[in-house]
N, C-alpha and C positions, 0 to 999 in steps of 0.2 A: 387739505388738497393733496391727493395721492396721484402724482404724475405717472406712476408705473401702471395705472389702470387705463391710461389713454391709449386708444387703439389707432392704428393707421387707417382703418376703415372710417373712423370718425373724422380724421383729418381730410380724407378724400371727400367725404360728404360735405364738409365745410367749404373746401375749395370748389367743388362742383356747384354748390349753391351760389358762391361768389361769382362764378363764371356765367351761370344761367339766369340768376335772379329769382328763381322760385324752386320749390321743393319737387314739383312734379317733373320738370325738365332735368333737374339734377338726378332724379331716380332713373330716368330714361338713359341719361349719359352713363350712369354707373351700372345699368342693367340690373337694378334691384327695385323693390316696391317703394312707394312713397312713404309708407309707414316705417320701413327700415331706415330711410334717410331721417325722418322725423325723430325716431328713437335715438339714432346716432348723435344728432345735434343736441337733443335734450340731455342725454347722458354726458356729453362733452361739457355742456354748460354747467351741469351739476358738479362734475369733477373739478372744474376750474373755478366755479363760484362766481361767474360773470355772465352777462348776457351778450351773446355773440351776434345775434340777428334780431332785427326788428321785423316782425311779421305784419303784413297788411293785406288788404283786398287785392292789391296789385302785385303781390309777391313778397320777397324778403330782401332786405338790404343789411349790410354789415354795420354794426355799431362801431364807434371809433376804436374801442379795444378789440372788437372782432376783426377789424381791418388789419390791425397790427399783428394779431395772432395768425390770421390767414397768410400774411407774408411769410411768417416763420414756418407755417405748415407747408407752403409751397417749397420752401428751401429744404425742409426735411424730406419731402417726397422726391425732390430732385436728387438729393444725396442717395436715397434708396435706389433710384434708377441708375445712378453712377456705380453703386455697389454691384448691382446686377450686371451692368456693362463690363465691369472689371472681371467678374466671375465668368461671364460668357467668353471674354477674350482669353482668359487663362485656360479654359477647357475647350475652346473652339476647335483646335486641330487634334487634340488628344482624344476628344470625344464630342459630345454634342450632336446636333442634327442640322440638316439643311433641307429646306422645303423649296422645290422647284416647280413653277407653273410653266406649262409648255403646250405647244400644239402636238397632236398625235404623230404627225410626220417627223417632227424634230425629236420627239421623245423616242421614236423608233430608230431613227438613223443617225442621230448626233449624240444624244445623251449617253447611251451605253458606252461609247468609246471614252467620253470624258469622265464618266463615273469609274470606269475600270482603271484609268490612269490615276485618278484621285485615290482610289482604294489601294493601289500598289504602294503609295507613299503613306497614306493615313487610313488604315483599314478600320479604325474605330468610329469614323464619322458615319452617322446614319443618314441616308438619303431617302426622301419621299418625293414622288413626282405626281403632280396634279395635272391631268390633261383637260384642256379647255378648247373650245372651237373658235371663239372670237377674240380679237385683239383687245377689245374694251373689257372683256371678262378678265383677261390676264392682268391688265392694269389695275382694275378694281381689287383683285386678289392681293396685289402688291401694296396698294394704298391702304387696304384694310388690315394689313399685317398677316394675311393668310398664307403668304408666300414670301420667302426671303429674296428671291430673284425670279425673273422670267427669262426663259430661253426659247425664243421664237423670232418673229419679226421684231426688229429693234423698235421700241416704243418712244414716241416723241412726247415732250412735256417739260414744263419748267421744274416740276418736282421730281423728275427722274433723270437718270443719265444712262446712256447705252454704250455698249462695247460691241462694235461691228466685228464679226468673225469671218463671214464669207457671203457671197451672193448666190442665192438659189435660183437658177434660171428656169423660166417657164418653158415647157415643151408641148408638143402636140402628140396626142395618142391617136393613131389612125386605125380604123376598123380592119378586120381580116380581109384580104383580097384587094385592098386599095393600094395602088402603086403610083408614086410620083413620077413625073416625066423625066426629071433630071436627077433624082435622088435627094433633092432639097425641096421642101414644100414651098409653094408659091401662093400668093394671095388669090389668084384665079382658081387654084385647086381648093383653097379653103372655101370658096363660094359654091363649090360643087356638093357640099354636104352640110347638114345642120351642125351648129357649134354647141357643144356642151360646156357650160361654165359653172363656176362655183357660186353659191349663194352667200358665202361668207362675206361680210361687209368689206373688209380690206382687200381680199383677193378678188372678189367680184368687181369692185370699183376699179381696181387696177386693170383688169382685163377689159371691161367695158370702155374705159377711157382710151386705151390704145387701139381697140377695134374701131371706135368712133372717130379716131384721129386719122384714119386712112383716107386716101383720096376718094375711094368709094367705100363708105363705112360698112362694116360688117356688124351683125347683131347676133346675140346669143339666143339660141332656140330653146335650150333647156337650162334652167338654173337648178343645180343639184347641191345638196348640203354636204354629203359624205363622199370622200374621194373614191372609196371602193364602189359606190353606186355609179359614179361617173365611168370608172373603168369597165364595169359590167355592161353599161349601156353601149360603150364602144365595142365590146366583144360581140354584142348582138347586132352590130351594124347600124345603130341608130344615129350615128354621127361621129364627129371627131371631138376630142376633149382637149381643153387647154388648162393645164395645171402645173404647179411647181414640180420640178424633178423629184424632190424628196417625197412629195405627196403621191406621185405616180408609182413609186416603188412599193412592192415588186410588180413589174410589168408582166402580164401573162405572155407566154411565148407566141400566141397568135395575134397579139396586138403590137403594132409598130410604134416605136418612139422616134420622133423626128424633131429637129430644131425648127423653130418658128421663123417666118420670113422677116421678123422685126425683133429688136432686142427688148426683152422684158424680164425682170427678175425681182426678187424680194430680198431685202437685207436681213440676214440671219445673225443673231447675236444675243447678248445678255443685257437685260435692263434691271437696274437696281434703284432704290430710293436715294435721292441726292443727299438729304439731310437725315441720315440714319447711322446708328452705330453698328458697323458690319463686323462680323467675327472673322478670325483668321481662316476658318473653314470655308467661308464664302470666297475669300481671295485665293485660297488654294484651289478651289474648284474652277475659278476663272482662269487660272494659269493652265489647268488641264484642258479647259475648253479652247483656249488659244492654241494649244498644241494640236488639238484635233483639227482646228481650222487650218493651221499651217500644213498639216499632213494632207488634208483634203485638197488644198490648193496645189501642193506639190504633185499629188496624184493626177489632178486634172491637167497640170502643165506637162 
């Protein structure tokens, strides 16, 4: 028996079969072919000189010795993860990388300030930004490990935790030539023109809910996906648009921006996985993001 020939890939295959109960699902879990898993187990059994699995028509189950060896394999793979975590923490602020998933509007108007503050302190941290349209896409990117954090609307869920930075108020964009009677938009004036709203799930639902809650409910005439298309429609006099202030920027000079006659906003902040080993780079970025939020609130005040 030559233990030096045992590979981590063989141990991962053994643990995957123990978890799934068959070779095909283990292969899917490991993103390899079934023959690769079969070869890994056969080689491992040859090296150890014992039978680890009993194969049958209904899958595979561990033998008594296979069960004991699998427990040790789990411990070894857990230690490997710990080693990786220690290395990540050691190099997190001095180097390493940070992947941020965000909305376009937040990536345009919030992230640059936070990244600039971060790089003044830790210039070696590499930042990549992934722009997405929908909140559920951001959460999936976080859960699948494709992003280290999301900076957009704060995401709810038992497996995540959010850091609220500031509230992004919704505003009305009014077409050229339209003038309010008092300088503040009223509900009656909103009924004088078609309403252009977002087709994004979270944003659209928030707008439809508050419009429907009015004494005389209002309806959205146009559901548009992209913020720039909504602004272009307002410029052409096709109606008024309701969208978050960050998404409205930059507002063309011939388009008026006006507060809505009811309060509506979206919470902007960072969302991270609750049960994850986060690097110092992530926490350093969160500090920079907090500072940007405090600066924005001070400017607004």
